[in-house]
PAMI-778614 format. One record per residue (C-alpha): y negated, z, x; residue number from 1. Coordinates in steps of 0.25 Angstrom, whole numbers, plus 5000, padded with zeros to 4 digits. Layout:
! PAMI-778614
REC   c2   c3   c1  nr
REC    Y    Z    X NUM
...
***
This chain:
! PAMI-778614
REC   c2   c3   c1  nr
REC 4515 5355 5439   1
REC 4503 5345 5438   2
REC 4493 5346 5428   3
REC 4496 5332 5421   4
REC 4511 5336 5420   5
REC 4508 5350 5414   6
REC 4498 5343 5404   7
REC 4510 5333 5401   8
REC 4519 5345 5398   9
REC 4509 5352 5389  10
REC 4506 5340 5381  11
REC 4519 5333 5380  12
REC 4530 5344 5382  13
REC 4528 5358 5386  14
REC 4515 5360 5379  15
REC 4521 5355 5367  16
REC 4531 5354 5370  17
REC 4531 5361 5401  18
REC 4587 5326 5437  19
REC 4598 5332 5445  20
REC 4605 5344 5439  21
REC 4601 5353 5451  22
REC 4591 5364 5453  23
REC 4578 5359 5457  24
REC 4570 5367 5468  25
REC 4555 5368 5470  26
REC 4550 5366 5484  27
REC 4543 5379 5488  28
REC 4538 5384 5501  29
REC 4547 5394 5507  30
REC 4536 5404 5509  31
REC 4532 5405 5493  32
REC 4538 5415 5484  33
REC 4537 5416 5469  34
REC 4530 5429 5466  35
REC 4535 5429 5452  36
REC 4545 5441 5451  37
REC 4557 5433 5445  38
REC 4571 5431 5450  39
REC 4576 5417 5449  40
REC 4591 5413 5445  41
REC 4597 5400 5440  42
REC 4606 5399 5428  43
REC 4615 5387 5425  44
REC 4613 5381 5411  45
REC 4620 5368 5412  46
REC 4628 5360 5422  47
REC 4621 5361 5436  48
REC 4608 5365 5429  49
REC 4603 5379 5433  50
REC 4590 5385 5427  51
REC 4580 5393 5435  52
REC 4578 5407 5428  53
REC 4567 5417 5432  54
REC 4569 5432 5430  55
REC 4557 5440 5430  56
REC 4565 5452 5426  57
REC 4558 5463 5416  58
REC 4564 5472 5406  59
REC 4566 5470 5391  60
REC 4570 5458 5383  61
REC 4573 5445 5390  62
REC 4562 5435 5390  63
REC 4564 5421 5395  64
REC 4553 5411 5398  65
REC 4555 5397 5397  66
REC 4546 5387 5404  67
REC 4538 5375 5398  68
REC 4542 5360 5401  69
REC 4540 5358 5417  70
REC 4539 5373 5420  71
REC 4549 5382 5427  72
REC 4551 5396 5424  73
REC 4541 5400 5435  74
REC 4530 5396 5426  75
REC 4532 5410 5420  76
REC 4531 5417 5434  77
REC 4518 5424 5430  78
REC 4520 5426 5416  79
REC 4534 5431 5415  80
REC 4532 5444 5424  81
REC 4522 5449 5414  82
REC 4533 5450 5403  83
REC 4543 5458 5412  84
REC 4539 5471 5407  85
REC 4544 5468 5393  86
REC 4554 5457 5395  87
REC 4564 5452 5405  88
REC 4558 5439 5409  89
REC 4566 5426 5413  90
REC 4561 5411 5414  91
REC 4570 5399 5414  92
REC 4566 5385 5420  93
REC 4571 5374 5411  94
REC 4581 5364 5417  95
REC 4575 5353 5425  96
REC 4563 5361 5430  97
REC 4560 5369 5442  98
REC 4573 5374 5449  99
REC 4581 5373 5437 100
REC 4592 5362 5437 101
REC 4592 5350 5427 102
REC 4602 5341 5419 103
REC 4598 5331 5409 104
REC 4612 5330 5403 105
REC 4607 5337 5390 106
REC 4592 5340 5387 107
REC 4584 5345 5375 108
REC 4579 5358 5368 109
REC 4593 5364 5366 110
REC 4598 5360 5381 111
REC 4586 5368 5386 112
REC 4588 5379 5376 113
REC 4602 5380 5381 114
REC 4597 5381 5395 115
REC 4590 5394 5391 116
REC 4601 5400 5384 117
REC 4610 5397 5396 118
REC 4600 5405 5404 119
REC 4600 5417 5394 120
REC 4615 5417 5394 121
REC 4616 5418 5409 122
REC 4605 5429 5409 123
REC 4612 5436 5397 124
REC 4599 5437 5390 125
REC 4601 5442 5376 126
REC 4590 5437 5366 127
REC 4579 5435 5375 128
REC 4565 5430 5372 129
REC 4562 5416 5376 130
REC 4548 5412 5380 131
REC 4545 5398 5382 132
REC 4533 5389 5386 133
REC 4531 5375 5381 134
REC 4544 5367 5380 135
REC 4552 5379 5381 136
REC 4549 5381 5366 137
REC 4559 5370 5364 138
REC 4570 5378 5371 139
REC 4566 5391 5364 140
REC 4567 5385 5350 141
REC 4581 5378 5354 142
REC 4587 5391 5358 143
REC 4581 5399 5346 144
REC 4585 5389 5335 145
REC 4599 5388 5340 146
REC 4602 5402 5345 147
REC 4592 5412 5339 148
REC 4600 5423 5343 149
REC 4598 5421 5357 150
REC 4584 5424 5358 151
REC 4575 5435 5354 152
REC 4562 5427 5352 153
REC 4554 5415 5357 154
REC 4540 5414 5364 155
REC 4535 5400 5363 156
REC 4524 5399 5373 157
REC 4517 5386 5369 158
REC 4530 5382 5366 159
REC 4530 5381 5351 160
REC 4528 5366 5350 161
REC 4536 5356 5342 162
REC 4547 5356 5353 163
REC 4549 5370 5349 164
REC 4547 5371 5334 165
REC 4546 5358 5325 166
REC 4548 5359 5310 167
REC 4540 5347 5307 168
REC 4527 5354 5302 169
REC 4520 5354 5316 170
REC 4516 5344 5326 171
REC 4525 5335 5334 172
REC 4527 5335 5349 173
REC 4521 5321 5349 174
REC 4508 5326 5343 175
REC 4507 5336 5354 176
REC 4510 5325 5364 177
REC 4500 5316 5359 178
REC 4488 5324 5363 179
REC 4482 5326 5377 180
REC 4471 5333 5383 181
REC 4463 5332 5396 182
REC 4470 5334 5409 183
REC 4465 5343 5420 184
REC 4463 5337 5434 185
REC 4475 5337 5443 186
REC 4477 5347 5455 187
REC 4471 5341 5467 188
REC 4475 5342 5482 189
REC 4469 5356 5483 190
REC 4476 5361 5471 191
REC 4489 5356 5477 192
REC 4487 5363 5490 193
REC 4495 5375 5486 194
REC 4502 5381 5474 195
REC 4491 5391 5474 196
REC 4480 5380 5472 197
REC 4488 5374 5461 198
REC 4488 5386 5454 199
REC 4473 5387 5455 200
REC 4472 5373 5450 201
REC 4479 5377 5437 202
REC 4470 5389 5436 203
REC 4458 5380 5437 204
REC 4463 5370 5427 205
REC 4471 5378 5417 206
REC 4466 5392 5419 207
REC 4480 5398 5422 208
REC 4490 5394 5433 209
REC 4505 5392 5435 210
REC 4513 5401 5443 211
REC 4515 5396 5457 212
REC 4530 5396 5456 213
REC 4529 5387 5444 214
REC 4520 5378 5452 215
REC 4530 5378 5463 216
REC 4541 5374 5454 217
REC 4532 5362 5450 218
REC 4527 5356 5463 219
REC 4534 5354 5477 220
REC 4527 5361 5489 221
REC 4524 5353 5502 222
REC 4528 5359 5515 223
REC 4513 5362 5518 224
REC 4513 5371 5505 225
REC 4505 5361 5496 226
REC 4510 5357 5483 227
REC 4518 5344 5483 228
REC 4524 5335 5472 229
REC 4526 5340 5458 230
REC 4541 5342 5454 231
REC 4547 5332 5444 232
REC 4557 5341 5436 233
REC 4568 5333 5429 234
REC 4567 5342 5417 235
REC 4555 5334 5412 236
REC 4563 5322 5408 237
REC 4570 5329 5398 238
REC 4562 5340 5394 239
REC 4557 5335 5380 240
REC 4570 5329 5377 241
REC 4579 5334 5366 242
REC 4568 5341 5358 243
REC 4572 5347 5345 244
REC 4564 5351 5333 245
REC 4565 5366 5331 246
REC 4562 5371 5317 247
REC 4566 5385 5317 248
REC 4564 5397 5327 249
REC 4573 5408 5322 250
REC 4568 5418 5332 251
REC 4555 5426 5335 252
REC 4545 5417 5341 253
REC 4531 5418 5347 254
REC 4525 5405 5348 255
REC 4512 5404 5357 256
REC 4503 5392 5356 257
REC 4491 5389 5364 258
REC 4481 5385 5354 259
REC 4470 5380 5355 260
REC 4476 5375 5368 261
REC 4468 5378 5380 262
REC 4467 5366 5390 263
REC 4464 5374 5403 264
REC 4451 5378 5410 265
REC 4449 5365 5416 266
REC 4446 5360 5402 267
REC 4438 5372 5398 268
REC 4429 5370 5410 269
REC 4428 5355 5409 270
REC 4414 5349 5407 271
REC 4420 5335 5406 272
REC 4417 5330 5392 273
REC 4429 5321 5392 274
REC 4439 5333 5396 275
REC 4432 5341 5385 276
REC 4433 5331 5375 277
REC 4448 5328 5378 278
REC 4451 5343 5378 279
REC 4444 5346 5364 280
REC 4452 5334 5358 281
REC 4465 5339 5364 282
REC 4463 5353 5360 283
REC 4460 5350 5346 284
REC 4473 5341 5344 285
REC 4481 5351 5352 286
REC 4476 5363 5344 287
REC 4479 5357 5331 288
REC 4493 5353 5335 289
REC 4497 5366 5341 290
REC 4492 5373 5329 291
REC 4500 5365 5320 292
REC 4512 5368 5328 293
REC 4509 5383 5329 294
REC 4508 5383 5314 295
REC 4521 5376 5312 296
REC 4528 5386 5321 297
REC 4521 5397 5314 298
REC 4525 5393 5300 299
REC 4538 5387 5304 300
REC 4544 5398 5312 301
REC 4544 5412 5305 302
REC 4549 5419 5318 303
REC 4537 5414 5325 304
REC 4524 5421 5330 305
REC 4514 5410 5334 306
REC 4503 5413 5343 307
REC 4491 5404 5346 308
REC 4483 5407 5359 309
REC 4470 5399 5359 310
REC 4466 5393 5373 311
REC 4479 5395 5379 312
REC 4486 5384 5386 313
REC 4500 5378 5386 314
REC 4505 5388 5397 315
REC 4500 5398 5388 316
REC 4508 5410 5395 317
REC 4499 5406 5408 318
REC 4486 5403 5401 319
REC 4486 5415 5391 320
REC 4497 5424 5398 321
REC 4491 5436 5392 322
REC 4491 5432 5378 323
REC 4505 5426 5379 324
REC 4510 5439 5385 325
REC 4504 5447 5373 326
REC 4510 5438 5363 327
REC 4523 5439 5369 328
REC 4523 5454 5370 329
REC 4518 5456 5356 330
REC 4529 5446 5350 331
REC 4541 5450 5359 332
REC 4537 5465 5357 333
REC 4541 5464 5343 334
REC 4555 5458 5345 335
REC 4567 5466 5341 336
***
């Protein structure tokens, strides 16, 4: 996914938040094989809508990973295997993205939540833990508020913003959307020479990178192996429709916020005074809003354990993987 689109998702939806009713298939070279140790299946959740489900295996309580807006379950390809020693780990690609099908006949938080429930039913998962990134907080809150007995706990990975919890005592989504920070230079031709090169671009700009399989979901591949056009997923059109105000999370919840929020090594290393000034202004505004939301979640949800990770980025499980794994293991280890 290109930088500007990821930035848009961070600021306008995923961060605060990441067509026809047929499966969409990425164009990938036949010689490339996804190295992540998962099994892929498709689960029908609606008329002509099948969702891609990844199964990394493992032992213990089921743990289901939900991607942020614009992403697919492959974004967890590197993260998920690190949890299989304690959990049986799955991932779901939301309708309208990646290889999952799409139908806009019904949209909104509860529809997306029902999609997840349909997958849980198909897999016969009894009270799993749901861990979601970004806008997936909306789906998790929908499920927990309507069917608290269906899940054992929720893990909000930079997903606890107003679309997930809003009792009127924190900031609004509009307030988050009204601020913006400096944007990094886009990938150039050399960065688009291969997916390996694009991964290096993200490491250079962000300090971490995305799994190659996720990038292959986001971009087409040309016959000569270069990166082609970015895919236009139909799910974007309705991703933010039908938002609800969830005022109660009646199950145990781990809520991880990146605050103060990191902006990437390209900002940290920049000597451009305009970039530095813009980054400082953005950081101050974002820090205040995020802290207000964290405090509202903390005081308004007795079941929640709220954690702030200074310097982490929106993709907190990639930028601060060890911290997130530690917090998840500690929290989930205490569940009955």
